C-alpha positions in Angstrom: 28.9 -39.1 35.5 26.0 -40.2 37.6 23.4 -38.1 35.7 24.6 -38.7 32.1 23.2 -42.2 31.5 21.8 -42.9 28.1 18.7 -44.8 27.3 17.5 -46.3 24.1 14.0 -45.1 23.2 12.6 -45.6 19.7 16.0 -46.6 18.3 17.6 -43.3 19.4 20.2 -42.8 22.1 19.0 -40.0 24.3 20.9 -38.6 27.3 19.0 -38.4 30.5 19.1 -34.9 31.9 20.5 -34.4 35.3 18.4 -33.1 38.2 20.0 -29.7 37.9 19.3 -29.5 34.1 15.7 -30.6 34.7 15.3 -27.9 37.4 16.7 -25.2 35.1 14.5 -26.3 32.2 11.4 -26.4 34.4 12.3 -23.0 35.8 12.7 -21.5 32.3 9.4 -23.1 31.2 7.6 -21.6 34.3 9.1 -18.1 33.6 8.0 -18.3 29.9 4.5 -19.5 31.0 4.2 -16.6 33.4 5.2 -14.1 30.7 2.6 -15.5 28.4 0.0 -15.3 31.1 0.8 -11.6 31.5 0.8 -10.7 27.8 -2.1 -12.8 26.4 -4.8 -10.7 28.2 -3.2 -7.5 26.9 -3.2 -8.8 23.3 -6.7 -10.1 23.7 -7.9 -6.7 24.9 -6.2 -4.9 22.0 -7.8 -7.3 19.5 -11.2 -6.8 21.1 -10.7 -3.0 21.0 -9.7 -3.2 17.3 -12.8 -5.2 16.5 -15.1 -2.8 18.3 -13.5 0.3 16.6 -13.9 -1.4 13.2 -17.5 -2.2 13.9 -18.3 1.4 15.0 -16.5 2.6 11.8 -18.5 0.3 9.6 -21.7 1.2 11.3 -21.0 4.9 10.8 -20.7 4.7 7.0 -24.0 5.6 5.4 -25.4 3.1 2.9 -25.1 3.9 -0.8 -28.2 5.5 -2.3 -30.2 3.2 -4.5 -30.7 4.2 -8.0 -33.8 3.6 -10.1 -33.1 1.4 -13.1 -34.3 4.2 -15.4 -31.8 6.6 -13.9 -28.8 4.3 -14.3 -26.5 4.4 -17.3 -27.1 0.9 -18.7 -25.1 -0.6 -21.4 -27.8 -2.3 -23.5 -25.3 -4.6 -25.1 -25.1 -6.6 -21.9 -28.7 -7.8 -22.3 -30.4 -10.3 -24.7 -33.3 -9.2 -26.9 -35.7 -11.1 -24.7 -34.4 -9.3 -21.6 -34.8 -6.0 -23.3 -38.4 -6.7 -24.3 -39.1 -7.6 -20.6 -37.5 -4.4 -19.5 -39.7 -2.4 -21.9 -42.8 -4.1 -20.5 -41.8 -3.4 -16.9 -40.6 0.2 -17.5 -42.9 3.1 -16.7 -40.6 5.7 -18.4 -41.3 6.3 -22.0 -37.9 7.7 -22.7 -36.2 4.6 -21.4 -38.5 2.3 -23.4 -37.9 4.3 -26.6 -34.2 4.0 -26.1 -34.5 0.2 -25.8 -36.7 0.0 -28.9 -34.3 2.2 -30.8 -31.4 -0.1 -29.8 -33.4 -3.2 -30.8 -34.1 -1.7 -34.3 -30.4 -1.0 -34.6 -29.6 -4.6 -33.8 -32.0 -5.9 -36.4 -30.2 -3.9 -39.2 
């Protein structure tokens, strides 16, 4: 029982490991460290490849076409009367302006 002495550290009784146990523990740590050193570059490469593929995919998607406000189907109930008046002033389309004016008259009833 030469290698099984106990020491009191921090109020706990801990067994000291023997030289053979320490050697086996260090050997297991070294083997696991070597395995990680082999696998981490592979996982890093796979992650980089996935990021690149995703960025190429996102770049290949065409942007959505912009629609003119007059061409959009707008729910006029979402706007206040002041906002509607401003939209009439800024609009170049008479049909759109007349729809807004008609809606405002309907609100006043």
